[in-house]
PAPAKE-465318 format. One line per 8 residues: their letters; for each residue x, y, z of N, C-alpha, C. Coordinates in Angstrom, 1 decimal, m for minus. Each point is the difference from the previous one (the first is absolute). Last residue first. Example, Ala and Ser with C-alpha at 12.3 -4.5 7.8 and 13.67 -1.06 7.14 Angstrom:
SA) 12.8:m2.2:7.1:0.9:1.1:0.0:m0.8:1.1:0.8; 0.3:m5.7:m0.1:m0.9:1.2:0.0:0.9:1.2:0.0
END
This chain:
RAMPLQQL) 37.2:37.9:m29.5:1.1:0.6:0.6:0.3:1.3:m0.7; m4.3:m3.9:1.0:0.6:0.9:m0.8:1.2:0.7:0.6; m1.8:m5.0:1.5:m0.1:1.6:0.2:0.7:0.7:m1.1; m2.1:m4.9:m1.0:1.2:0.6:0.7:m0.3:1.4:0.2; m3.8:m3.7:0.2:0.6:0.9:m1.0:1.2:0.7:0.6; m3.1:m2.7:2.4:1.0:m0.9:m0.7:0.8:0.8:m1.1; m3.7:1.7:2.6:1.2:m0.2:1.1:1.1:m0.7:m0.8; m4.1:0.8:m2.1:0.9:1.0:m0.3:1.2:m0.1:1.2
LADCAKQL) m3.7:m3.1:m0.2:0.7:m0.1:m1.1:1.1:1.2:m0.1; m2.9:m0.1:3.7:0.8:m1.3:0.1:0.9:m0.1:m1.3; m3.2:3.6:0.3:1.2:0.2:1.0:0.8:m1.3:0.0; m3.9:m0.1:m2.7:1.0:1.1:m0.6:1.2:0.1:1.0; m3.5:m2.8:1.6:0.6:m0.5:m1.3:1.0:0.8:m0.6; m2.6:1.6:3.6:0.9:m1.0:0.5:0.8:m0.6:m1.2; m3.4:3.0:m1.1:1.1:0.7:0.6:1.0:m1.1:0.5; m4.0:m1.6:m1.6:0.8:0.6:m1.2:1.2:0.7:0.6
QQDSDWAP) m3.1:m1.6:3.1:0.6:m1.1:m0.7:1.0:0.4:m1.1; m2.7:3.2:2.3:1.2:m0.5:0.9:0.6:m1.1:m0.6; m3.7:1.9:m2.3:1.2:0.9:0.0:1.1:m0.5:0.9; m3.5:m3.4:m2.1:0.0:1.0:1.0:1.4:0.9:m0.1; m3.6:m4.3:m2.4:1.2:0.9:0.0:m0.1:1.0:1.1; m3.0:m3.7:m1.8:0.4:0.1:1.5:1.3:0.8:0.1; m2.2:m1.0:m4.2:m1.1:m0.2:1.0:0.3:0.4:1.4; 3.2:0.0:m3.6:m0.9:1.2:m0.2:m1.1:m0.1:1.0
SLSSDIQG) 4.7:m1.9:1.5:m1.0:m0.4:m1.1:m1.0:1.2:m0.1; 5.0:m1.7:2.6:m0.9:1.1:m0.5:m1.0:m0.7:m1.1; 3.6:m2.1:3.0:m1.4:m0.4:m0.2:m0.9:1.1:m0.4; 5.2:m0.8:m1.6:m0.7:0.3:1.2:m1.5:m0.6:m0.1; 5.5:0.0:m2.2:m1.3:m0.5:m0.1:m0.7:0.5:1.3; 4.2:2.2:m2.8:m0.5:m0.4:1.3:m1.4:m0.5:m0.2; 4.9:1.6:m2.9:m1.4:m0.3:0.0:m0.4:m0.5:1.4; 4.4:2.7:m3.2:m0.6:m0.8:1.2:m1.5:m0.1:m0.1
EWLVRDQA) 5.0:1.9:m2.7:m1.5:m0.3:m0.2:m0.3:m0.9:1.3; 4.1:3.4:m2.5:m0.4:m0.7:1.1:m1.5:m0.3:m0.2; 2.4:1.7:m3.5:1.0:0.1:0.9:m0.2:m0.6:1.3; m1.4:m0.5:m5.5:m0.4:m0.2:1.4:1.2:0.2:0.9; m0.9:2.3:m4.9:0.8:m1.1:0.6:m0.2:0.0:1.5; m1.8:3.3:m3.4:m0.8:m1.1:0.6:0.9:m1.2:0.4; 1.6:4.4:m1.5:m0.1:m1.0:m1.1:m0.8:m1.2:0.5; 0.8:3.6:3.0:m0.7:0.6:m1.1:m0.1:m1.0:m1.2
NTLRLHLT) 0.5:m2.4:4.8:0.6:1.2:m0.5:m0.8:0.6:m1.3; m2.2:m2.8:4.1:0.7:m0.2:m1.2:0.7:1.3:m0.2; m2.9:m3.0:4.0:0.7:1.2:m0.3:0.9:m0.3:m1.2; m4.7:m2.1:2.4:1.1:m0.2:m0.9:0.7:1.3:m0.2; m4.0:m2.9:3.0:0.7:1.3:0.0:1.3:m0.3:m0.9; m5.2:m2.4:1.6:1.3:m0.1:m0.6:0.5:1.4:m0.2; m3.9:m3.2:2.8:0.5:1.3:m0.3:1.3:0.0:m0.7; m4.3:m3.5:0.5:1.4:0.1:0.0:0.4:1.5:m0.4
ANEDHLRH) m4.6:m2.8:2.1:0.6:0.9:m0.8:1.5:0.0:0.1; m4.7:m3.4:0.7:1.3:0.5:0.5:0.5:0.9:m1.0; m4.8:m3.1:1.2:0.6:1.1:m0.7:1.3:0.4:0.7; m3.5:m4.5:m0.5:0.9:0.8:0.8:0.7:1.1:m0.8; m5.1:m2.7:m0.3:1.3:0.2:m0.6:0.8:0.8:1.0; m5.2:m2.7:m1.0:1.0:0.4:0.9:1.3:0.2:m0.8; m5.0:0.5:m2.1:1.1:m0.9:0.1:1.0:0.5:1.0; m5.5:0.6:m1.7:1.2:0.5:0.8:1.0:m1.0:0.2
VSQYPGLP) m4.1:m1.1:m2.2:0.6:1.1:m0.7:1.3:0.5:0.7; m2.7:m3.6:1.7:0.4:m0.4:m1.3:0.7:1.2:m0.8; m1.9:0.6:4.3:1.2:m0.9:0.1:0.5:m0.4:m1.3; m4.0:2.7:0.3:1.2:0.6:0.6:1.2:m0.7:0.0; m4.2:m2.0:m1.4:0.5:1.0:m0.9:1.3:0.7:0.4; m0.8:m4.8:2.1:m0.8:1.2:m0.2:0.6:0.9:m1.0; 0.8:m5.5:0.4:0.5:1.3:0.3:m1.0:1.1:m0.3; m1.9:m4.8:1.3:0.7:0.7:m1.1:0.6:1.3:0.5
APPAQDVA) m0.7:m3.3:3.8:m0.9:0.4:m1.0:0.8:0.7:m1.1; 2.2:m2.2:3.5:m1.2:m0.7:0.2:m1.1:0.5:m1.1; 5.4:m0.2:m0.8:m0.9:0.9:0.7:m1.5:m0.8:0.0; 4.4:m3.0:m0.2:m0.7:0.9:m1.0:m0.9:0.8:0.9; 4.4:m1.9:2.2:m1.3:m0.3:m0.4:m0.6:0.9:m1.0; 4.5:0.7:1.6:m0.1:m1.5:0.3:m1.4:m0.6:m0.6; 2.7:4.5:m1.9:m0.9:m0.4:1.0:m0.1:m1.6:0.0; 3.3:4.5:m1.6:m0.2:m1.3:m0.1:m1.0:m0.4:1.0
VDIPIIHL) 1.3:4.6:m2.4:m0.3:m0.5:1.3:m0.4:m1.4:m0.3; 3.0:3.9:m2.5:m0.9:m1.2:m0.3:m0.2:m0.6:1.3; 1.6:5.1:m2.1:0.1:m0.9:1.2:m1.1:m1.2:m0.1; 3.0:3.7:m3.5:m1.2:m0.5:0.5:0.1:m1.0:1.1; 2.9:4.5:m1.2:0.1:m1.5:0.0:m1.3:m0.6:0.5; 2.4:4.8:m1.8:m1.2:m0.6:0.4:0.1:m1.4:m0.2; 3.3:4.5:0.3:0.0:m1.3:m0.3:m1.3:m0.6:0.5; 2.4:5.0:m1.5:m1.0:m0.6:0.8:m0.2:m1.5:m0.5
DLWYYARL) 4.0:4.2:m0.1:m0.7:m1.1:m0.6:m0.9:m0.7:0.9; 2.3:5.2:m0.5:m0.6:m1.0:0.9:m0.5:m1.1:m1.0; 4.1:4.0:m0.6:m1.3:m0.6:m0.2:m0.4:m1.1:1.0; 4.2:4.1:m1.6:m0.7:m0.8:1.0:m1.3:m0.6:m0.5; 5.2:2.6:m1.3:m1.3:m0.5:m0.5:m0.5:m0.8:1.0; 3.9:3.9:m0.4:m0.6:m0.9:1.0:m1.4:m0.5:m0.5; 4.9:2.4:m2.2:m1.5:m0.2:0.1:m0.4:m1.1:0.9; 4.3:3.7:m1.4:m0.3:m1.2:0.8:m1.6:0.0:0.1
EASPDERY) 2.0:3.7:m2.0:0.3:m1.2:m0.9:m0.4:m1.3:0.7; m2.1:5.2:0.8:1.0:m1.0:0.4:0.1:m1.1:m1.0; m3.0:4.0:0.1:1.0:m0.1:m1.0:1.1:m1.1:0.5; m3.8:1.1:2.7:m0.6:m0.4:m1.3:1.2:m0.2:m1.1; 0.3:m0.8:5.4:0.3:1.1:m0.9:m0.5:m0.5:m1.4; 0.1:m1.5:5.7:m0.7:m0.1:m1.3:0.5:1.3:m0.9; 3.0:m2.7:3.9:m1.0:1.3:m0.2:m0.5:m0.2:m1.4; 2.5:m3.3:4.1:m0.3:0.2:m1.4:m1.0:1.2:m0.1
GRLSLGER) 1.6:m2.1:4.2:0.9:0.9:m0.6:m0.2:0.3:m1.4; m2.6:m2.8:3.2:1.2:m0.6:m0.4:1.0:0.9:m0.7; m4.2:1.6:1.3:0.6:m0.4:1.3:1.4:m0.7:m0.3; m2.7:1.2:m3.6:0.6:1.1:0.4:0.7:m0.3:1.4; m2.7:m3.3:m2.1:1.4:0.3:m0.7:0.7:1.1:0.5; m4.2:m0.9:1.9:0.9:m1.1:0.4:1.4:0.2:m0.8; m3.7:2.8:m1.1:0.5:0.4:1.4:1.1:m1.0:0.4; m2.1:m0.8:m4.2:0.7:1.3:0.0:0.7:0.4:1.3
LMPTLRAT) m3.0:m3.8:m0.4:1.4:m0.2:m0.5:0.9:1.2:0.0; m4.4:0.5:1.4:0.7:m0.8:0.9:1.4:m0.3:m0.5; m3.1:2.3:m2.8:0.6:0.9:1.1:0.7:m0.9:0.9; m1.9:m2.5:m3.5:1.0:1.2:m0.5:0.5:0.7:1.2; m3.6:m3.3:0.4:1.3:m0.5:0.1:1.2:1.1:m0.3; m4.8:0.6:m0.5:0.4:0.0:1.4:1.4:m0.4:0.2; m1.7:m0.2:m4.4:0.0:1.5:0.4:0.2:0.1:1.4; m0.3:m4.3:m1.7:1.2:0.7:m0.5:m0.1:1.4:0.4
NPAPVSAD) m3.8:m2.4:1.1:1.2:m0.6:0.7:1.2:0.7:m0.5; m3.9:1.0:m2.2:0.0:0.6:1.3:1.3:m0.4:0.9; m1.3:m2.0:m4.4:0.8:1.2:0.0:0.2:0.6:1.4; m1.1:m5.2:m0.6:m0.7:1.2:m0.2:1.0:1.2:0.1; 1.3:m5.0:m1.5:m0.1:0.7:1.2:m0.5:1.4:m0.3; 0.9:m4.9:m2.3:m0.9:1.1:m0.3:m0.2:0.8:1.4; 2.9:m4.5:m2.6:0.0:1.1:1.0:m1.1:1.1:m0.5; 1.6:m4.3:m2.2:m1.3:m0.1:0.9:m0.1:1.2:1.0
PSQAPLPR) 4.0:m0.4:m2.9:m1.3:m0.1:m0.9:m1.3:0.0:0.8; 4.4:2.6:1.8:m0.4:m1.4:m0.2:m1.3:m0.1:m0.8; 1.9:4.4:1.4:0.8:m0.7:m1.1:m0.5:m1.5:m0.3; m2.3:5.1:1.7:0.4:m1.3:0.4:0.6:m0.9:m1.2; 0.7:5.2:m0.4:m1.1:m0.9:0.2:0.4:m1.4:0.4; 2.8:4.4:1.4:m0.2:m1.0:m1.2:m1.2:m0.7:0.2; 2.5:4.9:2.0:m0.8:m1.1:0.2:m0.1:m0.8:m1.3; 4.0:3.3:1.9:m1.0:m0.3:m1.2:m0.8:m1.3:0.3
LQLRQQGQ) 3.8:4.2:2.0:m0.9:m1.2:0.5:m1.1:m0.2:m1.1; 5.4:2.0:0.0:m1.4:0.3:m0.6:m0.9:m1.2:0.6; 4.9:2.1:2.2:m0.7:m1.1:m0.8:m1.4:0.6:m0.4; 5.1:1.1:2.7:m1.1:0.5:m0.6:m0.7:m1.0:m0.9; 4.0:m0.9:2.3:m0.8:0.4:1.0:m1.5:0.5:m0.5; 5.2:m3.0:m1.0:m1.4:0.5:m0.5:m0.9:0.3:1.2; 4.4:m2.0:0.7:0.0:1.4:m0.4:m1.2:0.6:m0.6; 0.5:m5.3:m0.4:0.7:1.0:1.0:0.2:1.4:m0.5
LEASAPTT) m1.8:m3.4:m2.8:m1.0:0.5:1.0:0.7:0.9:0.9; 2.3:m2.7:m3.0:m0.4:1.2:m0.7:m1.0:0.7:0.9; 1.8:m4.4:1.1:0.9:1.1:0.4:m0.4:1.3:m0.5; m3.8:m3.6:0.8:1.2:0.1:m0.7:0.9:1.1:0.4; m3.9:m3.1:2.7:0.5:1.3:m0.5:1.3:m0.1:m0.8; m3.3:m4.3:m0.2:0.7:0.8:1.1:0.5:1.3:m0.6; m4.4:m2.9:m1.4:1.3:0.5:m0.6:0.7:0.9:1.0; m3.8:m2.3:1.4:0.2:m0.8:m1.2:1.3:0.4:m0.7
IEPRLINS) m2.0:m0.1:5.2:0.8:0.9:m0.9:0.3:m0.8:m1.2; m3.9:m0.2:3.9:0.8:m0.8:m0.9:0.8:1.0:m1.0; m3.0:0.2:5.2:0.4:0.6:m1.3:1.0:m0.9:m0.7; m3.8:m1.1:3.8:1.3:m0.3:m0.4:0.4:0.6:m1.5; m3.7:0.4:4.6:0.3:0.4:m1.4:1.5:m0.4:m0.3; m4.0:m2.1:3.5:1.4:0.6:m0.1:0.3:0.3:m1.5; m4.9:0.3:2.4:0.9:m0.9:m0.6:1.3:0.6:0.0; m3.3:0.7:4.2:0.3:0.6:m1.4:0.8:m1.0:m0.7
SCTALALC) m3.8:m1.0:3.9:1.3:0.2:m0.3:0.4:0.5:m1.4; m4.3:m1.4:1.8:0.4:1.3:0.3:1.4:0.4:m0.2; m1.9:m4.4:m0.5:m0.7:0.9:m1.0:0.4:1.4:0.2; 1.8:m3.3:2.9:0.5:m0.2:m1.3:m0.7:0.9:m1.0; m1.4:0.0:4.4:1.3:0.6:0.0:0.5:m0.1:m1.4; m4.1:m2.1:1.0:m0.2:1.4:m0.1:1.4:0.7:0.0; 0.0:m4.7:0.3:m0.6:0.4:m1.2:m0.1:1.6:m0.2; 1.4:m1.9:4.2:1.0:m0.2:m1.2:m0.5:0.5:m1.3
ILLVPFVR) m3.1:m0.2:3.5:0.9:1.1:0.2:1.2:m0.1:m1.0; m3.1:m3.5:0.0:m0.7:1.3:m0.5:1.0:1.1:0.2; 1.5:m4.1:1.6:m0.1:0.0:m1.4:m0.6:1.3:m0.6; m0.2:m0.7:4.6:1.5:0.1:m0.4:0.0:0.2:m1.5; m4.1:m1.2:2.0:0.4:1.5:0.1:1.4:0.3:m0.5; m1.4:m4.6:m0.2:m0.8:0.8:m0.9:0.3:1.5:0.1; 1.8:m3.3:3.0:0.8:0.1:m1.3:m0.7:0.9:m1.0; m1.7:m1.4:4.4:1.0:1.1:0.0:0.6:0.3:m1.4
M) m2.8:m3.9:0.7:m0.8:1.2:0.1:0.9:1.2:m0.2
END
């Protein structure tokens, strides 16, 4: 009988805990990035074929990245040769629920139309020179989704990714 309250508490704690963000550096910093401080911030449309993130996410992402980059020593300048491209890719994965027994009645209209799916977004940041040679690139997977996105989740993803970017000198 005491096991049930313990399991209930564990479940509540698990749902309230935040996921751990793990940035991935796909292209380490090149020597050409050293000494660069001025950059152009440029949003890109989602790159993956199944990606479709609404424009408001990109609009909210721009000031967050601008502030984070300035904390790392980078300054925005429209004439700069260093370019910072960023985009969000949304990944929608269908969830199949296997059941041991068939339902007692045929599926109703709601159950037959609505499918369960998992939505996750990947934030990408790429720094290039004027010739579009990649000087640094990183990405971070998060639990961002259009249905449950929040400024806090977006800010955490930006901060975690920008912590991996070398400081401007």
